[in-house]
All heavy atoms as TSV, in Angstrom:
chain	resi	resn	atom	element	x	y	z
A	1	MET	N	N	-107.230	51.987	40.277
A	1	MET	CA	C	-107.967	51.080	41.113
A	1	MET	C	C	-106.981	50.452	42.094
A	1	MET	O	O	-105.877	50.101	41.762
A	1	MET	CB	C	-108.613	50.014	40.282
A	1	MET	CG	C	-109.294	48.909	41.045
A	1	MET	SD	S	-110.343	47.930	39.941
A	1	MET	CE	C	-111.263	47.071	41.177
A	2	TYR	N	N	-107.475	50.222	43.287
A	2	TYR	CA	C	-106.644	49.619	44.361
A	2	TYR	C	C	-106.809	48.093	44.267
A	2	TYR	O	O	-107.921	47.599	44.067
A	2	TYR	CB	C	-107.046	50.159	45.709
A	2	TYR	CG	C	-106.725	51.549	45.909
A	2	TYR	CD1	C	-107.720	52.556	45.788
A	2	TYR	CD2	C	-105.398	51.943	46.321
A	2	TYR	CE1	C	-107.407	53.879	45.971
A	2	TYR	CE2	C	-105.134	53.258	46.514
A	2	TYR	CZ	C	-106.110	54.254	46.333
A	2	TYR	OH	O	-105.856	55.541	46.577
A	3	TYR	N	N	-105.704	47.408	44.530
A	3	TYR	CA	C	-105.774	45.983	44.637
A	3	TYR	C	C	-105.131	45.512	45.905
A	3	TYR	O	O	-103.969	45.896	46.145
A	3	TYR	CB	C	-105.073	45.318	43.379
A	3	TYR	CG	C	-105.051	43.844	43.566
A	3	TYR	CD1	C	-106.209	43.053	43.288
A	3	TYR	CD2	C	-103.938	43.116	43.983
A	3	TYR	CE1	C	-106.270	41.678	43.402
A	3	TYR	CE2	C	-104.007	41.814	44.119
A	3	TYR	CZ	C	-105.101	41.030	43.804
A	3	TYR	OH	O	-105.131	39.716	44.012
A	4	ILE	N	N	-105.884	44.858	46.786
A	4	ILE	CA	C	-105.341	44.405	48.019
A	4	ILE	C	C	-105.337	42.858	47.946
A	4	ILE	O	O	-106.451	42.266	47.801
A	4	ILE	CB	C	-106.194	44.910	49.172
A	4	ILE	CG1	C	-106.089	46.446	49.198
A	4	ILE	CG2	C	-105.665	44.376	50.528
A	4	ILE	CD1	C	-106.994	47.135	50.265
A	5	ALA	N	N	-104.232	42.277	48.101
A	5	ALA	CA	C	-104.142	40.807	47.956
A	5	ALA	C	C	-104.730	40.064	49.146
A	5	ALA	O	O	-105.319	39.013	48.905
A	5	ALA	CB	C	-102.662	40.382	47.795
A	6	ASP	N	N	-104.592	40.548	50.302
A	6	ASP	CA	C	-105.119	39.834	51.513
A	6	ASP	C	C	-106.617	39.931	51.492
A	6	ASP	O	O	-107.193	40.997	51.479
A	6	ASP	CB	C	-104.536	40.434	52.768
A	6	ASP	CG	C	-104.894	39.673	53.974
A	6	ASP	OD1	O	-106.036	39.705	54.420
A	6	ASP	OD2	O	-103.984	38.973	54.484
A	7	ALA	N	N	-107.259	38.790	51.560
A	7	ALA	CA	C	-108.776	38.756	51.478
A	7	ALA	C	C	-109.392	39.514	52.686
A	7	ALA	O	O	-110.433	40.114	52.474
A	7	ALA	CB	C	-109.234	37.300	51.508
A	8	LYS	N	N	-108.828	39.392	53.869
A	8	LYS	CA	C	-109.378	40.103	54.994
A	8	LYS	C	C	-109.320	41.598	54.786
A	8	LYS	O	O	-110.285	42.295	55.141
A	8	LYS	CB	C	-108.646	39.656	56.267
A	8	LYS	CG	C	-108.879	38.217	56.701
A	8	LYS	CD	C	-108.051	37.824	57.826
A	8	LYS	CE	C	-108.163	36.343	58.101
A	8	LYS	NZ	N	-106.962	35.714	58.569
A	9	LEU	N	N	-108.167	42.060	54.304
A	9	LEU	CA	C	-108.054	43.479	54.068
A	9	LEU	C	C	-108.967	43.942	52.958
A	9	LEU	O	O	-109.488	45.080	53.015
A	9	LEU	CB	C	-106.583	43.891	53.797
A	9	LEU	CG	C	-105.650	43.914	54.918
A	9	LEU	CD1	C	-104.235	44.215	54.431
A	9	LEU	CD2	C	-106.081	44.920	55.991
A	10	ARG	N	N	-109.139	43.161	51.941
A	10	ARG	CA	C	-110.026	43.499	50.861
A	10	ARG	C	C	-111.429	43.657	51.317
A	10	ARG	O	O	-112.142	44.652	50.954
A	10	ARG	CB	C	-109.899	42.473	49.750
A	10	ARG	CG	C	-110.619	42.811	48.430
A	10	ARG	CD	C	-110.335	41.911	47.285
A	10	ARG	NE	N	-110.314	40.518	47.576
A	10	ARG	CZ	C	-109.267	39.675	47.550
A	10	ARG	NH1	N	-108.116	40.201	47.242
A	10	ARG	NH2	N	-109.373	38.434	47.835
A	11	ILE	N	N	-111.927	42.768	52.153
A	11	ILE	CA	C	-113.274	42.871	52.721
A	11	ILE	C	C	-113.419	44.091	53.621
A	11	ILE	O	O	-114.401	44.853	53.567
A	11	ILE	CB	C	-113.606	41.563	53.486
A	11	ILE	CG1	C	-113.776	40.405	52.510
A	11	ILE	CG2	C	-114.883	41.742	54.325
A	11	ILE	CD1	C	-113.795	39.060	53.155
A	12	ALA	N	N	-112.416	44.370	54.407
A	12	ALA	CA	C	-112.415	45.575	55.314
A	12	ALA	C	C	-112.419	46.812	54.458
A	12	ALA	O	O	-113.112	47.767	54.754
A	12	ALA	CB	C	-111.161	45.534	56.199
A	13	ALA	N	N	-111.646	46.822	53.368
A	13	ALA	CA	C	-111.590	47.994	52.468
A	13	ALA	C	C	-112.949	48.237	51.812
A	13	ALA	O	O	-113.318	49.399	51.604
A	13	ALA	CB	C	-110.543	47.865	51.410
A	14	GLU	N	N	-113.659	47.159	51.514
A	14	GLU	CA	C	-114.984	47.337	50.945
A	14	GLU	C	C	-115.940	47.959	51.901
A	14	GLU	O	O	-116.812	48.746	51.562
A	14	GLU	CB	C	-115.534	45.949	50.446
A	14	GLU	CG	C	-114.830	45.478	49.195
A	14	GLU	CD	C	-115.139	44.011	48.888
A	14	GLU	OE1	O	-116.059	43.459	49.516
A	14	GLU	OE2	O	-114.550	43.468	47.944
A	15	LYS	N	N	-115.798	47.636	53.202
A	15	LYS	CA	C	-116.650	48.156	54.191
A	15	LYS	C	C	-116.263	49.484	54.662
A	15	LYS	O	O	-117.098	50.416	54.919
A	15	LYS	CB	C	-116.672	47.166	55.418
A	15	LYS	CG	C	-117.697	47.596	56.554
A	15	LYS	CD	C	-117.797	46.544	57.580
A	15	LYS	CE	C	-118.831	46.975	58.598
A	15	LYS	NZ	N	-119.030	45.929	59.600
A	16	TYR	N	N	-114.942	49.774	54.906
A	16	TYR	CA	C	-114.503	50.990	55.578
A	16	TYR	C	C	-113.737	51.939	54.599
A	16	TYR	O	O	-113.455	53.080	54.957
A	16	TYR	CB	C	-113.511	50.661	56.704
A	16	TYR	CG	C	-114.241	49.968	57.853
A	16	TYR	CD1	C	-114.063	48.602	58.043
A	16	TYR	CD2	C	-114.977	50.633	58.709
A	16	TYR	CE1	C	-114.657	47.985	59.116
A	16	TYR	CE2	C	-115.629	50.034	59.806
A	16	TYR	CZ	C	-115.498	48.652	59.983
A	16	TYR	OH	O	-116.138	48.035	61.036
A	17	GLY	N	N	-113.511	51.469	53.361
A	17	GLY	CA	C	-112.744	52.270	52.467
A	17	GLY	C	C	-111.259	51.947	52.509
A	17	GLY	O	O	-110.727	51.575	53.566
A	18	VAL	N	N	-110.621	52.049	51.358
A	18	VAL	CA	C	-109.155	51.705	51.301
A	18	VAL	C	C	-108.376	52.588	52.156
A	18	VAL	O	O	-107.498	52.116	52.910
A	18	VAL	CB	C	-108.681	51.722	49.760
A	18	VAL	CG1	C	-107.206	51.557	49.674
A	18	VAL	CG2	C	-109.419	50.686	48.984
A	19	GLU	N	N	-108.548	53.901	52.077
A	19	GLU	CA	C	-107.745	54.848	52.808
A	19	GLU	C	C	-107.791	54.606	54.287
A	19	GLU	O	O	-106.774	54.523	54.961
A	19	GLU	CB	C	-108.144	56.242	52.465
A	19	GLU	CG	C	-107.802	56.704	51.086
A	19	GLU	CD	C	-108.849	56.271	50.040
A	19	GLU	OE1	O	-109.938	55.782	50.425
A	19	GLU	OE2	O	-108.579	56.405	48.848
A	20	ARG	N	N	-108.993	54.406	54.810
A	20	ARG	CA	C	-109.174	54.231	56.263
A	20	ARG	C	C	-108.591	52.869	56.688
A	20	ARG	O	O	-107.931	52.786	57.706
A	20	ARG	CB	C	-110.639	54.274	56.642
A	20	ARG	CG	C	-110.890	54.279	58.067
A	20	ARG	CD	C	-112.381	54.393	58.359
A	20	ARG	NE	N	-112.630	54.718	59.722
A	20	ARG	CZ	C	-113.823	54.839	60.280
A	20	ARG	NH1	N	-114.866	54.734	59.471
A	20	ARG	NH2	N	-113.949	55.085	61.527
A	21	THR	N	N	-108.775	51.831	55.904
A	21	THR	CA	C	-108.271	50.517	56.201
A	21	THR	C	C	-106.747	50.523	56.257
A	21	THR	O	O	-106.153	50.072	57.217
A	21	THR	CB	C	-108.807	49.434	55.226
A	21	THR	OG1	O	-110.201	49.411	55.273
A	21	THR	CG2	C	-108.201	48.067	55.494
A	22	MET	N	N	-106.127	51.147	55.264
A	22	MET	CA	C	-104.657	51.123	55.221
A	22	MET	C	C	-104.126	52.052	56.266
A	22	MET	O	O	-103.031	51.799	56.816
A	22	MET	CB	C	-104.206	51.477	53.836
A	22	MET	CG	C	-104.639	50.506	52.768
A	22	MET	SD	S	-104.476	48.686	53.246
A	22	MET	CE	C	-102.725	48.569	53.307
A	23	ALA	N	N	-104.800	53.164	56.543
A	23	ALA	CA	C	-104.320	54.068	57.626
A	23	ALA	C	C	-104.393	53.327	58.988
A	23	ALA	O	O	-103.426	53.379	59.716
A	23	ALA	CB	C	-105.151	55.337	57.653
A	24	CYS	N	N	-105.418	52.647	59.199
A	24	CYS	CA	C	-105.562	51.930	60.504
A	24	CYS	C	C	-104.514	50.792	60.593
A	24	CYS	O	O	-103.954	50.531	61.616
A	24	CYS	CB	C	-106.968	51.352	60.651
A	24	CYS	SG	S	-108.182	52.660	60.903
A	25	ARG	N	N	-104.215	50.128	59.467
A	25	ARG	CA	C	-103.193	49.101	59.477
A	25	ARG	C	C	-101.815	49.699	59.803
A	25	ARG	O	O	-101.073	49.176	60.579
A	25	ARG	CB	C	-103.140	48.367	58.134
A	25	ARG	CG	C	-102.181	47.179	58.122
A	25	ARG	CD	C	-102.387	46.379	56.818
A	25	ARG	NE	N	-101.709	45.088	56.894
A	25	ARG	CZ	C	-100.441	44.912	56.513
A	25	ARG	NH1	N	-99.750	45.908	56.084
A	25	ARG	NH2	N	-99.911	43.703	56.656
A	26	THR	N	N	-101.516	50.817	59.185
A	26	THR	CA	C	-100.229	51.513	59.394
A	26	THR	C	C	-100.132	51.912	60.851
A	26	THR	O	O	-99.103	51.762	61.542
A	26	THR	CB	C	-100.091	52.743	58.460
A	26	THR	OG1	O	-100.159	52.236	57.103
A	26	THR	CG2	C	-98.792	53.450	58.749
A	27	LEU	N	N	-101.218	52.593	61.423
A	27	LEU	CA	C	-101.181	52.984	62.821
A	27	LEU	C	C	-101.048	51.747	63.746
A	27	LEU	O	O	-100.284	51.840	64.691
A	27	LEU	CB	C	-102.527	53.712	63.136
A	27	LEU	CG	C	-102.673	55.072	62.503
A	27	LEU	CD1	C	-104.109	55.606	62.708
A	27	LEU	CD2	C	-101.698	56.071	63.095
A	28	TYR	N	N	-101.689	50.730	63.467
A	28	TYR	CA	C	-101.569	49.492	64.264
A	28	TYR	C	C	-100.103	48.993	64.238
A	28	TYR	O	O	-99.583	48.660	65.287
A	28	TYR	CB	C	-102.504	48.358	63.768
A	28	TYR	CG	C	-102.370	47.133	64.551
A	28	TYR	CD1	C	-103.141	47.007	65.764
A	28	TYR	CD2	C	-101.570	46.094	64.153
A	28	TYR	CE1	C	-102.967	45.825	66.486
A	28	TYR	CE2	C	-101.388	44.915	64.890
A	28	TYR	CZ	C	-102.115	44.805	66.075
A	28	TYR	OH	O	-101.990	43.655	66.791
A	29	GLN	N	N	-99.486	48.984	63.069
A	29	GLN	CA	C	-98.086	48.602	63.006
A	29	GLN	C	C	-97.188	49.484	63.769
A	29	GLN	O	O	-96.259	49.025	64.455
A	29	GLN	CB	C	-97.635	48.501	61.499
A	29	GLN	CG	C	-98.299	47.340	60.789
A	29	GLN	CD	C	-97.945	47.363	59.301
A	29	GLN	OE1	O	-98.023	48.418	58.659
A	29	GLN	NE2	N	-97.611	46.198	58.783
A	30	LEU	N	N	-97.459	50.846	63.730
A	30	LEU	CA	C	-96.617	51.710	64.525
A	30	LEU	C	C	-96.763	51.462	66.001
A	30	LEU	O	O	-95.729	51.546	66.743
A	30	LEU	CB	C	-96.974	53.172	64.137
A	30	LEU	CG	C	-96.488	53.695	62.818
A	30	LEU	CD1	C	-97.143	55.079	62.525
A	30	LEU	CD2	C	-94.960	53.835	62.833
A	31	VAL	N	N	-97.991	51.282	66.462
A	31	VAL	CA	C	-98.191	50.945	67.878
A	31	VAL	C	C	-97.468	49.673	68.258
A	31	VAL	O	O	-96.824	49.608	69.303
A	31	VAL	CB	C	-99.728	50.917	68.175
A	31	VAL	CG1	C	-99.969	50.347	69.578
A	31	VAL	CG2	C	-100.366	52.268	67.981
A	32	LYS	N	N	-97.553	48.724	67.432
A	32	LYS	CA	C	-96.896	47.417	67.682
A	32	LYS	C	C	-95.356	47.617	67.795
A	32	LYS	O	O	-94.731	47.071	68.692
A	32	LYS	CB	C	-97.266	46.456	66.565
A	32	LYS	CG	C	-96.908	45.016	66.808
A	32	LYS	CD	C	-97.414	44.115	65.713
A	32	LYS	CE	C	-96.934	42.726	65.797
A	32	LYS	NZ	N	-97.435	41.924	64.728
A	33	LEU	N	N	-94.823	48.373	66.888
A	33	LEU	CA	C	-93.378	48.701	66.950
A	33	LEU	C	C	-93.025	49.541	68.136
A	33	LEU	O	O	-91.957	49.292	68.811
A	33	LEU	CB	C	-92.932	49.427	65.665
A	33	LEU	CG	C	-92.978	48.594	64.377
A	33	LEU	CD1	C	-92.759	49.506	63.196
A	33	LEU	CD2	C	-91.978	47.502	64.420
A	34	TYR	N	N	-93.862	50.412	68.500
A	34	TYR	CA	C	-93.656	51.242	69.759
A	34	TYR	C	C	-93.596	50.316	70.996
A	34	TYR	O	O	-92.743	50.509	71.903
A	34	TYR	CB	C	-94.835	52.231	69.886
A	34	TYR	CG	C	-94.812	52.992	71.179
A	34	TYR	CD1	C	-93.762	53.737	71.684
A	34	TYR	CD2	C	-95.989	52.938	71.914
A	34	TYR	CE1	C	-93.833	54.370	72.876
A	34	TYR	CE2	C	-96.077	53.624	73.152
A	34	TYR	CZ	C	-94.999	54.318	73.619
A	34	TYR	OH	O	-95.047	55.014	74.800
A	35	LYS	N	N	-94.490	49.369	71.085
A	35	LYS	CA	C	-94.489	48.522	72.258
A	35	LYS	C	C	-93.311	47.609	72.405
A	35	LYS	O	O	-92.958	47.202	73.511
A	35	LYS	CB	C	-95.806	47.633	72.217
A	35	LYS	CG	C	-97.020	48.488	72.480
A	35	LYS	CD	C	-98.270	47.623	72.517
A	35	LYS	CE	C	-99.460	48.590	72.810
A	35	LYS	NZ	N	-100.718	47.865	72.948
A	36	VAL	N	N	-92.548	47.390	71.366
A	36	VAL	CA	C	-91.301	46.662	71.452
A	36	VAL	C	C	-90.046	47.515	71.450
A	36	VAL	O	O	-88.970	47.062	71.300
A	36	VAL	CB	C	-91.186	45.527	70.359
A	36	VAL	CG1	C	-92.257	44.454	70.542
A	36	VAL	CG2	C	-91.201	46.110	69.000
A	37	GLY	N	N	-90.283	48.843	71.448
A	37	GLY	CA	C	-89.199	49.768	71.552
A	37	GLY	C	C	-88.546	50.222	70.281
A	37	GLY	O	O	-87.448	50.784	70.278
A	38	LEU	N	N	-89.194	49.943	69.185
A	38	LEU	CA	C	-88.551	50.361	67.851
A	38	LEU	C	C	-89.053	51.664	67.270
A	38	LEU	O	O	-88.617	52.067	66.224
A	38	LEU	CB	C	-88.826	49.162	66.833
A	38	LEU	CG	C	-88.146	47.857	67.291
A	38	LEU	CD1	C	-88.518	46.799	66.275
A	38	LEU	CD2	C	-86.640	47.982	67.308
A	39	VAL	N	N	-89.964	52.280	67.969
A	39	VAL	CA	C	-90.523	53.566	67.571
A	39	VAL	C	C	-90.480	54.520	68.808
A	39	VAL	O	O	-90.713	54.076	69.886
A	39	VAL	CB	C	-91.949	53.454	66.975
A	39	VAL	CG1	C	-92.582	54.795	66.719
A	39	VAL	CG2	C	-91.943	52.617	65.739
A	40	THR	N	N	-90.186	55.769	68.568
A	40	THR	CA	C	-90.137	56.732	69.616
A	40	THR	C	C	-91.484	56.841	70.377
A	40	THR	O	O	-92.509	56.552	69.763
A	40	THR	CB	C	-89.681	58.119	69.186
A	40	THR	OG1	O	-90.701	58.658	68.284
A	40	THR	CG2	C	-88.346	58.070	68.542
A	41	GLU	N	N	-91.392	57.368	71.603
A	41	GLU	CA	C	-92.674	57.560	72.379
A	41	GLU	C	C	-93.547	58.580	71.759
A	41	GLU	O	O	-94.752	58.390	71.722
A	41	GLU	CB	C	-92.221	58.010	73.840
A	41	GLU	CG	C	-93.453	58.109	74.709
A	41	GLU	CD	C	-93.088	58.466	76.142
A	41	GLU	OE1	O	-91.888	58.535	76.494
A	41	GLU	OE2	O	-94.017	58.767	76.901
A	42	ALA	N	N	-93.022	59.570	71.212
A	42	ALA	CA	C	-93.861	60.618	70.589
A	42	ALA	C	C	-94.624	60.018	69.449
A	42	ALA	O	O	-95.865	60.259	69.335
A	42	ALA	CB	C	-92.974	61.808	70.044
A	43	VAL	N	N	-93.998	59.281	68.558
A	43	VAL	CA	C	-94.741	58.679	67.464
A	43	VAL	C	C	-95.639	57.603	67.957
A	43	VAL	O	O	-96.805	57.510	67.471
A	43	VAL	CB	C	-93.718	58.049	66.460
A	43	VAL	CG1	C	-94.331	57.236	65.340
A	43	VAL	CG2	C	-92.854	59.121	65.837
A	44	GLY	N	N	-95.217	56.758	68.859
A	44	GLY	CA	C	-96.029	55.678	69.350
A	44	GLY	C	C	-97.307	56.129	70.045
A	44	GLY	O	O	-98.397	55.598	69.822
A	45	SER	N	N	-97.142	57.160	70.918
A	45	SER	CA	C	-98.362	57.659	71.670
A	45	SER	C	C	-99.291	58.355	70.670
A	45	SER	O	O	-100.525	58.241	70.870
A	45	SER	CB	C	-97.937	58.535	72.781
A	45	SER	OG	O	-97.248	59.700	72.338
A	46	LYS	N	N	-98.781	59.100	69.702
A	46	LYS	CA	C	-99.685	59.718	68.676
A	46	LYS	C	C	-100.374	58.600	67.884
A	46	LYS	O	O	-101.574	58.751	67.588
A	46	LYS	CB	C	-98.845	60.610	67.763
A	46	LYS	CG	C	-99.692	61.375	66.794
A	46	LYS	CD	C	-100.668	62.319	67.485
A	46	LYS	CE	C	-101.445	63.143	66.469
A	46	LYS	NZ	N	-102.386	64.121	67.124
A	47	ALA	N	N	-99.683	57.593	67.520
A	47	ALA	CA	C	-100.325	56.443	66.760
A	47	ALA	C	C	-101.403	55.817	67.587
A	47	ALA	O	O	-102.465	55.513	67.048
A	47	ALA	CB	C	-99.240	55.460	66.303
A	48	GLU	N	N	-101.145	55.618	68.895
A	48	GLU	CA	C	-102.169	55.026	69.744
A	48	GLU	C	C	-103.454	55.892	69.781
A	48	GLU	O	O	-104.551	55.416	69.696
A	48	GLU	CB	C	-101.620	54.837	71.152
A	48	GLU	CG	C	-100.729	53.654	71.302
A	48	GLU	CD	C	-100.179	53.488	72.752
A	48	GLU	OE1	O	-99.931	54.523	73.429
A	48	GLU	OE2	O	-100.092	52.369	73.187
A	49	SER	N	N	-103.133	57.219	69.909
A	49	SER	CA	C	-104.262	58.164	70.006
A	49	SER	C	C	-105.093	58.153	68.722
A	49	SER	O	O	-106.357	58.083	68.725
A	49	SER	CB	C	-103.729	59.562	70.268
A	49	SER	OG	O	-104.774	60.533	70.203
A	50	LEU	N	N	-104.422	58.241	67.574
A	50	LEU	CA	C	-105.180	58.222	66.264
A	50	LEU	C	C	-105.857	56.888	66.046
A	50	LEU	O	O	-106.994	56.886	65.517
A	50	LEU	CB	C	-104.136	58.501	65.160
A	50	LEU	CG	C	-103.649	59.884	65.077
A	50	LEU	CD1	C	-102.494	60.014	64.036
A	50	LEU	CD2	C	-104.780	60.910	64.698
A	51	LEU	N	N	-105.266	55.770	66.401
A	51	LEU	CA	C	-105.837	54.454	66.252
A	51	LEU	C	C	-107.143	54.382	67.019
A	51	LEU	O	O	-108.169	53.963	66.482
A	51	LEU	CB	C	-104.880	53.398	66.716
A	51	LEU	CG	C	-105.252	51.947	66.487
A	51	LEU	CD1	C	-105.314	51.597	64.987
A	51	LEU	CD2	C	-104.308	50.965	67.194
A	52	SER	N	N	-107.166	54.828	68.232
A	52	SER	CA	C	-108.370	54.773	69.063
A	52	SER	C	C	-109.461	55.766	68.584
A	52	SER	O	O	-110.618	55.490	68.690
A	52	SER	CB	C	-108.112	55.082	70.507
A	52	SER	OG	O	-107.678	56.393	70.714
A	53	GLU	N	N	-109.042	56.864	67.971
A	53	GLU	CA	C	-110.041	57.823	67.473
A	53	GLU	C	C	-110.645	57.450	66.153
A	53	GLU	O	O	-111.876	57.661	65.959
A	53	GLU	CB	C	-109.313	59.219	67.250
A	53	GLU	CG	C	-108.948	59.908	68.559
A	53	GLU	CD	C	-108.148	61.158	68.226
A	53	GLU	OE1	O	-108.137	61.692	67.072
A	53	GLU	OE2	O	-107.450	61.703	69.186
A	54	MET	N	N	-109.867	56.977	65.177
A	54	MET	CA	C	-110.353	56.794	63.833
A	54	MET	C	C	-110.604	55.357	63.406
A	54	MET	O	O	-111.165	55.159	62.346
A	54	MET	CB	C	-109.482	57.523	62.824
A	54	MET	CG	C	-108.118	56.981	62.712
A	54	MET	SD	S	-107.057	57.922	61.611
A	54	MET	CE	C	-107.615	57.368	60.065
A	55	CYS	N	N	-110.269	54.419	64.259
A	55	CYS	CA	C	-110.330	52.992	63.819
A	55	CYS	C	C	-111.287	52.202	64.714
A	55	CYS	O	O	-110.974	52.019	65.880
A	55	CYS	CB	C	-108.997	52.371	63.842
A	55	CYS	SG	S	-107.779	53.235	62.795
A	56	PRO	N	N	-112.400	51.750	64.201
A	56	PRO	CA	C	-113.371	50.939	64.990
A	56	PRO	C	C	-112.680	49.612	65.379
A	56	PRO	O	O	-111.805	49.137	64.658
A	56	PRO	CB	C	-114.480	50.706	64.039
A	56	PRO	CG	C	-114.193	51.323	62.771
A	56	PRO	CD	C	-112.871	51.945	62.813
A	57	LYS	N	N	-113.039	49.110	66.527
A	57	LYS	CA	C	-112.435	47.889	67.062
A	57	LYS	C	C	-112.523	46.719	66.038
A	57	LYS	O	O	-111.555	45.981	65.881
A	57	LYS	CB	C	-113.104	47.502	68.338
A	57	LYS	CG	C	-112.520	46.188	68.944
A	57	LYS	CD	C	-112.959	45.887	70.302
A	57	LYS	CE	C	-112.434	44.653	70.899
A	57	LYS	NZ	N	-111.505	43.820	70.240
A	58	GLU	N	N	-113.634	46.641	65.334
A	58	GLU	CA	C	-113.778	45.533	64.339
A	58	GLU	C	C	-112.736	45.653	63.239
A	58	GLU	O	O	-112.097	44.677	62.872
A	58	GLU	CB	C	-115.159	45.677	63.706
A	58	GLU	CG	C	-115.419	44.602	62.627
A	58	GLU	CD	C	-116.788	44.785	61.936
A	58	GLU	OE1	O	-117.499	45.813	62.159
A	58	GLU	OE2	O	-117.103	43.924	61.113
A	59	LEU	N	N	-112.417	46.885	62.820
A	59	LEU	CA	C	-111.393	47.090	61.810
A	59	LEU	C	C	-109.957	46.747	62.375
A	59	LEU	O	O	-109.164	46.136	61.693
A	59	LEU	CB	C	-111.459	48.484	61.273
A	59	LEU	CG	C	-110.437	48.872	60.172
A	59	LEU	CD1	C	-110.435	47.889	58.980
A	59	LEU	CD2	C	-110.654	50.273	59.740
A	60	VAL	N	N	-109.694	47.190	63.610
A	60	VAL	CA	C	-108.422	46.911	64.259
A	60	VAL	C	C	-108.248	45.407	64.363
A	60	VAL	O	O	-107.139	44.922	64.156
A	60	VAL	CB	C	-108.342	47.571	65.642
A	60	VAL	CG1	C	-107.070	47.192	66.390
A	60	VAL	CG2	C	-108.364	49.080	65.458
A	61	ASP	N	N	-109.293	44.680	64.727
A	61	ASP	CA	C	-109.216	43.236	64.854
A	61	ASP	C	C	-108.796	42.626	63.482
A	61	ASP	O	O	-108.015	41.697	63.451
A	61	ASP	CB	C	-110.525	42.624	65.327
A	61	ASP	CG	C	-110.826	43.013	66.837
A	61	ASP	OD1	O	-109.869	43.412	67.487
A	61	ASP	OD2	O	-111.972	42.856	67.184
A	62	VAL	N	N	-109.281	43.119	62.448
A	62	VAL	CA	C	-108.957	42.627	61.078
A	62	VAL	C	C	-107.504	42.962	60.728
A	62	VAL	O	O	-106.800	42.088	60.294
A	62	VAL	CB	C	-109.955	43.191	60.047
A	62	VAL	CG1	C	-109.465	42.842	58.635
A	62	VAL	CG2	C	-111.341	42.662	60.230
A	63	VAL	N	N	-107.114	44.192	60.897
A	63	VAL	CA	C	-105.773	44.522	60.544
A	63	VAL	C	C	-104.747	43.879	61.395
A	63	VAL	O	O	-103.640	43.588	60.926
A	63	VAL	CB	C	-105.557	46.122	60.415
A	63	VAL	CG1	C	-106.433	46.728	59.434
A	63	VAL	CG2	C	-105.702	46.805	61.781
A	64	ALA	N	N	-105.091	43.589	62.611
A	64	ALA	CA	C	-104.133	42.916	63.558
A	64	ALA	C	C	-103.787	41.542	62.973
A	64	ALA	O	O	-102.678	40.998	63.178
A	64	ALA	CB	C	-104.738	42.768	64.947
A	65	GLN	N	N	-104.717	40.905	62.343
A	65	GLN	CA	C	-104.473	39.576	61.689
A	65	GLN	C	C	-103.629	39.686	60.463
A	65	GLN	O	O	-103.160	38.588	59.952
A	65	GLN	CB	C	-105.820	38.925	61.358
A	65	GLN	CG	C	-106.721	38.684	62.544
A	65	GLN	CD	C	-108.094	38.259	62.058
A	65	GLN	OE1	O	-108.236	37.612	61.064
A	65	GLN	NE2	N	-109.080	38.540	62.879
A	66	THR	N	N	-103.373	40.795	59.935
A	66	THR	CA	C	-102.660	40.929	58.625
A	66	THR	C	C	-101.265	41.500	58.823
A	66	THR	O	O	-100.626	41.815	57.873
A	66	THR	CB	C	-103.430	41.759	57.641
A	66	THR	OG1	O	-103.523	43.097	58.145
A	66	THR	CG2	C	-104.880	41.220	57.411
A	67	THR	N	N	-100.810	41.690	60.047
A	67	THR	CA	C	-99.458	42.190	60.293
A	67	THR	C	C	-98.541	41.157	60.847
A	67	THR	O	O	-99.001	40.185	61.400
A	67	THR	CB	C	-99.488	43.431	61.211
A	67	THR	OG1	O	-100.050	42.999	62.486
A	67	THR	CG2	C	-100.363	44.543	60.677
A	68	ASP	N	N	-97.210	41.351	60.599
A	68	ASP	CA	C	-96.296	40.404	61.112
A	68	ASP	C	C	-95.811	40.803	62.515
A	68	ASP	O	O	-95.661	41.896	62.824
A	68	ASP	CB	C	-94.980	40.408	60.197
A	68	ASP	CG	C	-95.378	40.079	58.746
A	68	ASP	OD1	O	-95.827	40.984	58.029
A	68	ASP	OD2	O	-95.286	38.926	58.397
């Protein structure tokens, strides 16, 4: 069983599934790192593409609140 401590992520995982929620959070973090120059362009642009394809805006808004 998966346990997610952050309440916002837990609610998102109930709606979108754990795998999709965590994948979108990871992609969001990669894009964020890319924008500040800590990830290569190849990785950053692929992450942006996947984020836009598989992550609904509502989910992205939630995961954005849970990253540093």
